[in-house]
N, CA, C and O atoms as a DFTB+ gen file, in Angstrom:
500 C
 N C O
     1  1     -40.530      36.329     -31.049
     2  2     -38.933      36.530     -31.374
     3  2     -38.127      37.448     -29.989
     4  3     -37.240      37.029     -29.245
     5  1     -38.618      38.434     -29.987
     6  2     -38.498      39.224     -28.445
     7  2     -38.434      38.228     -27.085
     8  3     -37.537      38.051     -26.259
     9  1     -39.823      37.641     -27.225
    10  2     -39.906      36.494     -26.036
    11  2     -38.882      35.136     -26.040
    12  3     -38.864      34.362     -25.083
    13  1     -38.110      34.968     -27.138
    14  2     -37.196      33.677     -27.106
    15  2     -35.931      34.107     -26.505
    16  3     -35.148      33.567     -25.723
    17  1     -35.968      35.439     -27.209
    18  2     -34.372      36.180     -27.488
    19  2     -34.401      36.578     -25.344
    20  3     -33.322      36.773     -24.785
    21  1     -35.701      36.619     -24.544
    22  2     -35.861      37.384     -23.461
    23  2     -35.176      36.229     -22.875
    24  3     -34.015      36.093     -22.490
    25  1     -36.486      35.187     -22.908
    26  2     -35.806      33.847     -22.337
    27  2     -34.084      33.015     -22.042
    28  3     -33.408      32.743     -21.051
    29  1     -33.942      32.848     -23.604
    30  2     -32.172      32.539     -23.769
    31  2     -31.326      33.607     -22.992
    32  3     -30.196      33.284     -22.627
    33  1     -31.842      34.947     -22.699
    34  2     -30.977      35.579     -21.969
    35  2     -30.798      35.809     -20.476
    36  3     -29.829      36.334     -19.928
    37  1     -32.255      35.169     -19.735
    38  2     -32.669      34.686     -18.812
    39  2     -31.850      33.308     -18.241
    40  3     -31.220      33.092     -17.206
    41  1     -32.114      32.641     -19.207
    42  2     -31.641      30.955     -19.130
    43  2     -30.011      31.209     -18.562
    44  3     -29.739      31.064     -17.371
    45  1     -29.222      31.514     -19.349
    46  2     -28.077      31.883     -19.615
    47  2     -27.054      32.225     -18.332
    48  3     -25.968      31.655     -18.235
    49  1     -27.385      32.935     -17.633
    50  2     -26.886      33.090     -16.144
    51  2     -27.458      32.414     -15.212
    52  3     -26.892      32.373     -14.119
    53  1     -28.934      31.597     -15.430
    54  2     -28.992      30.786     -14.759
    55  2     -28.557      29.464     -14.669
    56  3     -28.821      28.839     -13.642
    57  1     -27.819      28.839     -15.739
    58  2     -26.768      27.919     -15.871
    59  2     -25.991      28.251     -15.157
    60  3     -25.724      27.640     -14.122
    61  1     -25.428      29.324     -15.541
    62  2     -23.890      29.756     -15.064
    63  2     -23.949      29.364     -13.612
    64  3     -23.002      28.758     -13.110
    65  1     -25.069      29.697     -12.882
    66  2     -25.120      29.890     -11.302
    67  2     -24.952      29.299     -11.080
    68  3     -24.077      29.156     -10.226
    69  1     -25.868      27.938     -11.814
    70  2     -26.535      26.577     -11.202
    71  2     -25.192      25.434     -11.676
    72  3     -25.187      24.356     -11.083
    73  1     -24.251      25.654     -12.573
    74  2     -23.578      24.855     -12.787
    75  2     -22.178      23.937     -11.613
    76  3     -21.693      22.812     -11.491
    77  1     -22.044      25.286     -10.998
    78  2     -20.798      24.884      -9.597
    79  2     -21.432      24.308      -8.680
    80  3     -20.703      23.501      -8.104
    81  1     -22.979      24.368      -8.067
    82  2     -23.974      23.819      -7.227
    83  2     -23.895      22.243      -8.030
    84  3     -23.328      21.273      -7.528
    85  1     -24.548      22.236      -9.287
    86  2     -24.564      21.088     -10.149
    87  2     -23.228      20.017      -9.909
    88  3     -23.293      18.830      -9.587
    89  1     -21.950      20.875     -10.188
    90  2     -20.765      19.576     -10.492
    91  2     -20.027      19.379      -8.996
    92  3     -18.996      18.720      -8.859
    93  1     -20.965      20.293      -7.518
    94  2     -20.549      19.969      -6.445
    95  2     -21.114      18.603      -6.144
    96  3     -20.447      17.593      -5.919
    97  1     -22.851      18.733      -6.175
    98  2     -23.292      17.783      -6.060
    99  2     -23.432      16.377      -6.802
   100  3     -24.069      15.399      -6.409
   101  1     -22.702      16.509      -7.938
   102  2     -22.478      15.278      -8.692
   103  2     -21.144      14.596      -8.546
   104  3     -21.105      13.402      -8.843
   105  1     -19.992      15.219      -8.108
   106  2     -19.088      14.684      -7.606
   107  2     -19.444      14.119      -6.471
   108  3     -20.265      14.573      -5.673
   109  1     -18.604      12.741      -6.342
   110  2     -18.871      11.953      -5.038
   111  2     -17.293      11.775      -4.364
   112  3     -16.842      10.726      -3.903
   113  1     -16.467      13.330      -4.454
   114  2     -15.188      13.598      -4.198
   115  2     -15.824      13.579      -1.895
   116  3     -16.612      14.234      -1.213
   117  1     -14.721      12.273      -1.614
   118  2     -14.676      12.143      -0.258
   119  2     -14.348      13.691       0.333
   120  3     -13.580      14.431      -0.281
   121  1     -15.009      14.107       1.593
   122  2     -14.817      15.076       2.577
   123  2     -13.176      14.971       2.750
   124  3     -12.438      13.986       2.769
   125  1     -12.950      16.153       2.851
   126  2     -11.355      16.369       3.845
   127  2     -11.211      16.103       5.034
   128  3     -11.817      16.757       5.883
   129  1     -10.407      15.122       5.354
   130  2      -9.937      14.635       6.539
   131  2      -9.777      15.624       7.589
   132  3      -8.966      16.535       7.427
   133  1     -10.648      15.515       8.927
   134  2     -10.583      16.622       9.415
   135  2      -9.436      16.979      10.517
   136  3      -9.202      16.235      11.470
   137  1      -8.751      18.199      10.279
   138  2      -7.255      18.302      10.911
   139  2      -7.651      18.374      12.125
   140  3      -6.634      18.739      12.715
   141  1      -8.851      18.212      13.243
   142  2      -8.352      18.113      14.164
   143  2      -8.718      16.798      15.167
   144  3      -9.078      16.656      16.336
   145  1      -8.438      15.993      14.108
   146  2      -8.760      14.660      14.768
   147  2      -6.912      14.409      15.725
   148  3      -5.941      15.107      16.016
   149  1      -7.365      12.967      15.875
   150  2      -6.152      12.557      16.405
   151  2      -5.106      12.304      15.754
   152  3      -3.935      12.652      15.903
   153  1      -5.703      11.574      14.907
   154  2      -4.605      11.133      13.787
   155  2      -3.551      12.125      13.554
   156  3      -2.378      12.112      13.926
   157  1      -4.279      13.091      12.779
   158  2      -3.760      14.160      12.225
   159  2      -2.775      15.258      13.414
   160  3      -1.697      15.791      13.151
   161  1      -3.495      15.346      14.630
   162  2      -2.345      15.895      15.565
   163  2      -1.392      14.997      15.488
   164  3      -0.342      15.625      15.627
   165  1      -1.110      13.626      15.312
   166  2      -0.252      12.579      15.656
   167  2       0.356      13.052      14.726
   168  3       1.266      13.849      14.953
   169  1       0.049      12.725      13.551
   170  2       1.256      12.968      12.183
   171  2       2.079      14.280      12.718
   172  3       3.227      14.413      13.142
   173  1       0.860      15.300      12.488
   174  2       1.810      16.550      12.823
   175  2       3.205      16.644      14.141
   176  3       4.321      17.163      14.137
   177  1       2.659      16.096      14.846
   178  2       3.929      15.721      16.356
   179  2       5.005      15.105      15.578
   180  3       6.196      15.355      15.762
   181  1       4.559      14.312      14.725
   182  2       5.363      13.161      14.458
   183  2       6.706      13.831      13.168
   184  3       7.917      13.624      13.092
   185  1       5.634      14.774      12.215
   186  2       6.768      15.148      11.318
   187  2       7.487      16.287      12.406
   188  3       8.716      16.304      12.344
   189  1       6.891      17.183      13.337
   190  2       7.572      18.226      14.009
   191  2       9.079      17.520      15.079
   192  3      10.095      18.067      15.507
   193  1       8.549      16.099      15.183
   194  2      10.092      15.651      16.381
   195  2      11.098      15.187      15.052
   196  3      12.327      15.243      15.086
   197  1      10.247      14.697      13.828
   198  2      11.751      14.283      12.755
   199  2      12.411      15.265      12.195
   200  3      13.577      15.249      11.800
   201  1      11.294      16.520      12.153
   202  2      12.111      18.487      11.253
   203  2      12.663      18.644      12.745
   204  3      13.863      18.797      12.518
   205  1      12.516      18.699      14.128
   206  2      13.464      18.615      15.010
   207  2      14.876      18.241      15.165
   208  3      15.882      18.888      15.454
   209  1      14.595      16.652      14.807
   210  2      15.627      16.300      14.558
   211  2      16.665      16.455      13.967
   212  3      17.832      16.526      14.351
   213  1      15.809      16.550      12.202
   214  2      16.742      17.027      10.866
   215  2      17.503      18.400      11.383
   216  3      18.658      18.497      10.969
   217  1      17.066      19.401      12.165
   218  2      17.535      20.527      12.146
   219  2      18.745      20.894      13.732
   220  3      19.281      21.925      14.137
   221  1      18.741      19.715      14.131
   222  2      19.403      19.865      15.498
   223  2      20.669      18.837      14.636
   224  3      21.784      18.675      15.134
   225  1      20.299      18.271      13.424
   226  2      21.449      17.482      12.691
   227  2      22.755      18.940      12.014
   228  3      23.984      19.010      12.026
   229  1      21.422      20.075      11.398
   230  2      21.575      20.835      10.313
   231  2      22.691      22.233      11.490
   232  3      23.651      22.898      11.099
   233  1      22.087      22.232      12.824
   234  2      23.092      23.280      13.627
   235  2      23.908      22.670      13.659
   236  3      24.884      23.262      13.198
   237  1      24.262      21.084      14.173
   238  2      25.208      20.536      14.829
   239  2      26.567      20.733      13.603
   240  3      27.660      21.261      13.805
   241  1      26.121      20.205      12.507
   242  2      27.066      20.415      11.498
   243  2      27.657      21.451      10.947
   244  3      28.706      21.531      10.308
   245  1      26.683      22.433      11.336
   246  2      27.275      24.138      10.858
   247  2      27.978      24.321      11.521
   248  3      29.027      24.645      10.966
   249  1      28.073      24.291      13.302
   250  2      28.549      24.692      14.229
   251  2      27.990      25.700      14.851
   252  3      28.623      26.629      15.354
   253  1      26.242      25.525      14.855
   254  2      25.950      26.634      15.985
   255  2      25.660      26.167      17.327
   256  3      25.662      26.963      18.267
   257  1      25.426      25.006      17.476
   258  2      25.212      24.503      18.599
   259  2      26.625      23.375      19.106
   260  3      27.511      23.003      18.337
   261  1      26.511      23.004      20.567
   262  2      27.729      22.528      20.879
   263  2      27.309      20.945      20.811
   264  3      26.146      20.644      20.544
   265  1      28.211      20.037      21.039
   266  2      27.690      18.808      21.227
   267  2      26.544      18.149      22.489
   268  3      25.812      17.169      22.349
   269  1      26.681      19.072      23.767
   270  2      26.252      18.658      24.511
   271  2      24.671      19.536      23.957
   272  3      23.636      18.930      24.233
   273  1      24.569      20.462      23.451
   274  2      23.207      20.631      22.946
   275  2      22.366      19.918      22.147
   276  3      21.189      19.598      22.314
   277  1      23.328      19.658      21.026
   278  2      22.987      18.563      20.085
   279  2      22.641      17.540      20.438
   280  3      21.589      17.146      19.934
   281  1      23.268      16.716      21.354
   282  2      22.785      15.813      21.974
   283  2      21.322      15.593      23.104
   284  3      20.721      14.651      23.620
   285  1      21.258      16.732      23.085
   286  2      20.220      17.348      24.167
   287  2      18.782      17.451      23.386
   288  3      17.750      17.008      23.891
   289  1      18.826      18.119      22.025
   290  2      18.055      18.719      21.284
   291  2      17.559      17.046      20.828
   292  3      16.378      16.701      20.874
   293  1      18.506      16.266      20.463
   294  2      18.004      14.652      19.401
   295  2      17.699      14.111      20.949
   296  3      16.516      14.258      20.639
   297  1      17.650      13.671      22.192
   298  2      17.363      13.337      23.377
   299  2      15.869      13.701      23.491
   300  3      15.074      13.017      24.136
   301  1      15.514      14.916      22.766
   302  2      14.422      15.740      23.585
   303  2      12.888      15.470      21.830
   304  3      11.658      15.513      21.819
   305  1      13.986      15.213      20.669
   306  2      13.101      14.836      19.681
   307  2      12.945      13.177      19.345
   308  3      11.994      12.638      18.779
   309  1      14.152      12.553      19.860
   310  2      14.016      11.185      19.604
   311  2      12.546      10.640      21.078
   312  3      11.811       9.654      21.027
   313  1      12.589      11.454      21.915
   314  2      11.838      11.030      22.481
   315  2       9.812      11.607      22.593
   316  3       8.843      10.978      23.017
   317  1       9.905      12.865      22.062
   318  2       8.729      12.687      21.509
   319  2       8.152      12.276      19.930
   320  3       7.092      12.590      19.389
   321  1       9.400      11.371      19.383
   322  2       8.933      10.642      18.394
   323  2       8.301       9.774      19.007
   324  3       7.110       9.560      18.783
   325  1       9.113       9.027      20.028
   326  2       8.738       7.409      20.715
   327  2       7.453       7.794      21.204
   328  3       6.544       6.966      21.151
   329  1       7.233       9.007      21.704
   330  2       5.651       8.840      22.420
   331  2       4.507       9.213      21.554
   332  3       3.323       9.310      21.875
   333  1       5.203       9.454      20.112
   334  2       4.028       9.888      18.760
   335  2       3.721       8.148      18.509
   336  3       2.541       7.821      18.385
   337  1       4.842       7.020      18.436
   338  2       4.638       5.868      18.119
   339  2       3.809       5.110      18.663
   340  3       2.909       4.445      18.148
   341  1       4.226       5.249      20.084
   342  2       3.679       4.326      20.812
   343  2       1.943       5.012      20.861
   344  3       1.084       4.130      20.885
   345  1       1.491       6.271      20.875
   346  2       0.111       6.604      20.643
   347  2      -0.364       5.971      19.849
   348  3      -1.475       5.444      19.889
   349  1       0.628       5.925      18.788
   350  2      -0.372       5.426      17.220
   351  2      -0.231       3.891      17.154
   352  3      -0.584       3.291      16.139
   353  1       0.320       3.197      18.307
   354  2       0.104       1.837      18.627
   355  2       0.595       1.196      17.111
   356  3      -0.042       0.550      16.279
   357  1       1.549       1.512      17.126
   358  2       2.762       0.419      15.908
   359  2       3.070      -1.015      16.799
   360  3       3.203      -1.436      17.948
   361  1       3.077      -1.389      15.498
   362  2       3.886      -3.034      16.313
   363  2       5.211      -2.858      17.137
   364  3       5.987      -1.984      16.751
   365  1       5.466      -3.443      17.995
   366  2       6.973      -3.429      18.213
   367  2       7.801      -3.408      17.657
   368  3       8.681      -2.600      17.955
   369  1       8.004      -4.493      16.286
   370  2       8.713      -4.687      15.711
   371  2       9.051      -3.453      14.520
   372  3      10.211      -3.191      14.203
   373  1       8.059      -2.866      14.021
   374  2       8.345      -1.712      13.136
   375  2       8.723      -0.470      14.048
   376  3       9.654       0.172      13.562
   377  1       8.219       0.053      15.296
   378  2       8.875       0.623      15.944
   379  2      10.082       0.775      16.148
   380  3      10.737       1.771      15.842
   381  1      10.514      -0.309      16.741
   382  2      12.081      -0.640      16.781
   383  2      12.813      -0.616      15.391
   384  3      14.010      -0.804      15.609
   385  1      12.565      -0.457      14.030
   386  2      12.830      -0.900      13.010
   387  2      12.594       1.178      12.552
   388  3      13.325       1.847      11.821
   389  1      12.033       1.385      12.895
   390  2      11.652       3.094      12.740
   391  2      12.779       4.282      13.578
   392  3      13.212       5.385      13.248
   393  1      12.935       3.545      14.605
   394  2      13.945       4.484      15.767
   395  2      15.073       3.663      15.456
   396  3      15.795       3.817      16.441
   397  1      15.736       2.772      14.562
   398  2      16.583       2.286      14.615
   399  2      17.005       3.224      13.445
   400  3      18.095       3.796      13.479
   401  1      16.076       3.389      12.339
   402  2      16.682       4.126      11.300
   403  2      16.552       5.535      11.461
   404  3      16.961       6.216      10.520
   405  1      16.116       6.065      12.357
   406  2      16.214       7.335      12.609
   407  2      17.928       7.927      13.074
   408  3      18.697       8.782      12.634
   409  1      17.952       6.826      14.299
   410  2      19.185       6.787      15.217
   411  2      20.129       6.477      14.007
   412  3      21.100       7.234      14.012
   413  1      20.126       5.808      13.233
   414  2      21.478       5.419      11.897
   415  2      21.411       6.657      11.259
   416  3      22.482       7.252      11.384
   417  1      20.478       7.355      10.550
   418  2      20.642       8.668       9.943
   419  2      21.205       9.732      10.867
   420  3      22.039      10.610      10.647
   421  1      20.575       9.440      11.882
   422  2      21.106      10.862      13.041
   423  2      22.813      10.680      12.949
   424  3      23.598      11.554      12.582
   425  1      23.209       9.059      13.462
   426  2      24.663       9.218      13.657
   427  2      25.616       8.910      12.242
   428  3      26.822       9.075      12.057
   429  1      24.455       8.354      11.268
   430  2      25.847       8.818       9.710
   431  2      25.507       9.943       9.174
   432  3      25.486       9.726       7.962
   433  1      25.110      11.476       9.455
   434  2      24.818      12.713       9.080
   435  2      26.074      13.246      10.163
   436  3      27.200      13.660       9.885
   437  1      25.286      13.026      11.750
   438  2      27.082      13.397      12.907
   439  2      28.312      12.894      12.632
   440  3      29.334      13.417      13.077
   441  1      28.315      11.693      11.772
   442  2      29.701      11.574      11.366
   443  2      30.333      12.045      10.449
   444  3      31.539      12.278      10.374
   445  1      28.967      12.303       9.223
   446  2      29.779      13.049       8.191
   447  2      30.231      14.197       8.416
   448  3      31.227      14.679       7.875
   449  1      29.057      15.081       9.787
   450  2      29.601      16.703       9.500
   451  2      30.745      16.740      10.944
   452  3      30.874      17.835      11.492
   453  1      31.461      15.648      11.454
   454  2      32.373      15.178      12.190
   455  2      33.767      15.358      11.358
   456  3      34.792      15.984      11.626
   457  1      33.427      14.633      10.347
   458  2      34.450      14.081       9.614
   459  2      34.604      15.581       8.641
   460  3      35.732      15.799       8.199
   461  1      33.892      16.232       8.430
   462  2      33.531      17.739       8.255
   463  2      34.462      18.678       8.295
   464  3      35.115      19.383       7.526
   465  1      34.322      18.468       9.451
   466  2      34.360      19.869      10.699
   467  2      36.653      18.970      10.907
   468  3      37.797      19.424      10.938
   469  1      36.324      18.317      10.941
   470  2      38.297      17.430      10.826
   471  2      38.730      18.064      10.122
   472  3      39.692      18.719      10.522
   473  1      38.313      18.233       8.775
   474  2      39.176      18.039       7.375
   475  2      39.397      19.636       7.257
   476  3      40.525      20.084       7.052
   477  1      38.143      20.568       7.410
   478  2      38.133      22.135       7.706
   479  2      39.451      22.557       8.301
   480  3      40.299      23.317       7.835
   481  1      39.426      21.694       9.774
   482  2      40.221      22.465      10.872
   483  2      41.402      22.097      10.492
   484  3      42.387      22.774      10.789
   485  1      41.532      20.496       9.477
   486  2      43.431      20.771       9.154
   487  2      43.332      21.785       7.634
   488  3      44.458      22.126       7.274
   489  1      42.638      22.102       7.073
   490  2      42.780      23.225       6.033
   491  2      42.913      24.322       6.604
   492  3      43.471      25.088       5.818
   493  1      42.631      24.960       7.852
   494  2      42.991      26.062       8.351
   495  2      44.164      25.676       9.227
   496  3      44.733      26.760       9.355
   497  1      44.860      24.799       9.898
   498  2      46.355      24.784       9.959
   499  2      47.397      24.931       9.019
   500  3      48.571      24.869       9.384
């Protein structure tokens, strides 16, 4: 009886230790994408460019930057987005539609902010 209880007591910790290893081997989950790959870097640059455009629009709508600074920031981030698109070798048609989408979104937001600023100025007068 003592031998059986000693075997059970030693097998339970062995199973608890081996379970994560066996589970990892048994799962056929793909390896995570390499974060240092060119594609991942381009995706980060793309997201950064879009976030820069959004941030510039927000700053313009709040009134923290002048119109000339906003246009400069927008130009810089649009150029970065265009460079990323060229590097990703996206088809010309898709590239054109993406750039038009970004431009229209930026123009719509800047018009909305101009409209709001005009109404705020009227309210103060």
